[in-house]
N, C-alpha and C positions, 0 to 999 in steps of 0.2 A: 235940308241943311241942318236942322236941329239934331236929327238922328246921328249925323256924322261929325258933329261938333267941329266943323272947319276942316275936316280931313277930305281927301279926294274920294268922291263917291264912285260907285261902280259905273254910273253913267259918265262921269268925268273921265274915268280911266278909259272907257270905250271911245269917247270922243277924242282923247289925246292919241290913242293908238290909231284911230282912223285918220287923224290929221297927219301923223307920222307916215302912214301908208300913202296918203295923197301926195305928200311932199316927196316921198320915195319915187312914186310914179313920175313926178315932174322932173326931179333932178337926176334920176337914174334911168329914165326912159331912153329909147333909141334916138329920139330926135333932140333931146335937150342935153344929155350926157355931161352934166356938171361933174359927176363921178364916172370916170371912164370905165373902170373895171370894178364891178361890185365885189369881187373876191379880194380886192386889195384894200377894202375898208378896214381900218384899224385905228388905234389911238393916235396915229399921226395925221390921219385925214378927218376923223370925226372925234370930237370930245364934247362933253356937256358939263356945264357949271350950274350949281344950284345952292340955295341957302341951306341951312341946317334944320329947316322946318319940314316935318315929315310929309306934308301934302306936296311940297315942291319936289322932294326927292321922289315921291310916288309919281308925280307928273312927269318928271324927266325920264324915269324908267318906262312909263306907259308910252310916251312919245317914241323913245328909242326902240321899243318892242315893235312898233309899227314901221319905223323908218328903216331898220336894219333887217337883213335876211336872218332867219332863225339860227343859222350856223355861226353867227358872229357873237362871241361872248360879250356881255356887259358886266362891268364890275364897279364897285364903289370904292372911293379913296378920299381921304381928306386932302384938301389943297396943299397943306403943309407937308404931307407925306411924299416921299419920292416913289415913283412908280416902281422903279428897279434901281438897284445899286449900280455904280459905274462898272463893277466887275460883271454883274448880270447883263447890263446893257451891251458890253463888249462881247459877251458870250453869245447872246442871241441876236445882237445887232439891229434889232427892231422891236417895236411893241406889238407887231402884228399878231404874234402868238399869245399875247395877253388879252387883247380885245379892246373894246371901246370904254374909256373911263367916264364915270360920272363923278366929277370933282365936287365934294361937299365942303362948303365954307366951314372953317373952324369956329367953334363956340368961343365967345369972348366973355371973360369975367363972370363965370358961373351962370351964363345964359345958355345952357345946353338944352335947347328946345327939342333936339332930336331924341335924346334918351330920357328926358324927364318932362316932356310936354304934358303928359297925362296927369301929372301931379298938380297942374295949374287949375284943373277943373274943380268947381265948387263941390261936385258930388264925390270927388276922390276919397276924402277921409271916410265917408260912410261906406262907399264901395269897398275900400280896403278892409275896414273893420268887418263887414259882412263876409268877405272872402276868407279872411283869416279865421274867423269863427267857424267857418264851414270846412276848413282844411282837416282832412282825416289825420294827416301827419302831426299837425299841431295839437289836435285833440288827443292823440295817443301820447305825445310828449307831456301834455298838461296833466294827464292821469298817471304818468310815470314818476314815482317818488324820487328817483335819482335826479330828475330835472328840478323838482321842487327843492331838494337839498342843495343842488348847485345854485339855484336862485337865492336861497337863504344865505349861503356862504358868500356869494358875490355881494349881496346886500350888506352883510356884516363888514366885508372888506372895503367896499366902495361907497356905501351909503347912498346909492342912487335911489331917488324916490320911486322910480318905475319898478324897482325890485322889491319894494316893501311887501312883506308877507301878507298884508291886508289887501293887496291888489289882487285882481283876477289873475289866475295863472297864465291865461293866454296873453294878457298884457305884459306880464313879467317875462314870458318867453320872447315877445317882440322886443322888449328892452334888451334882453341878452343878445338877440340877433343884431340889433342896431349897434 
């Protein structure tokens, strides 16, 4: 659990895919036939809803990989997005060609766990600093006098403390980036 920091583990992925496969056998089998024609599975017959937390998105995806036959596409969309426009809907007349959607809950009030969850971990600032310091591209920019001149001019114009010439050039570049 500690290694994956609350994310779906490879074992969890496999368990969910197996669960999807078991339910597929039950609901699409010859005797139970909840879904009559497997080739007709589409976004009208199967849809999945999940929160915007990465492990729940991974869980939904893993489950559907087991539940659906491999030829059925799976795609992500936000619940507030329309799958297709009215014009597109009338043109194709069905979502069958699009596949099975995983509807992701929209993030509310700067609570975007999907795209920024990794920044919440205590180790993130140190990890980020280590990775930035090891970046060959940033190292090259830090040694390039034109970037130093740019940082100096921006500091003079904006007065941002992060651009102060006494700061480490890597830190100055990150201030420019941000």
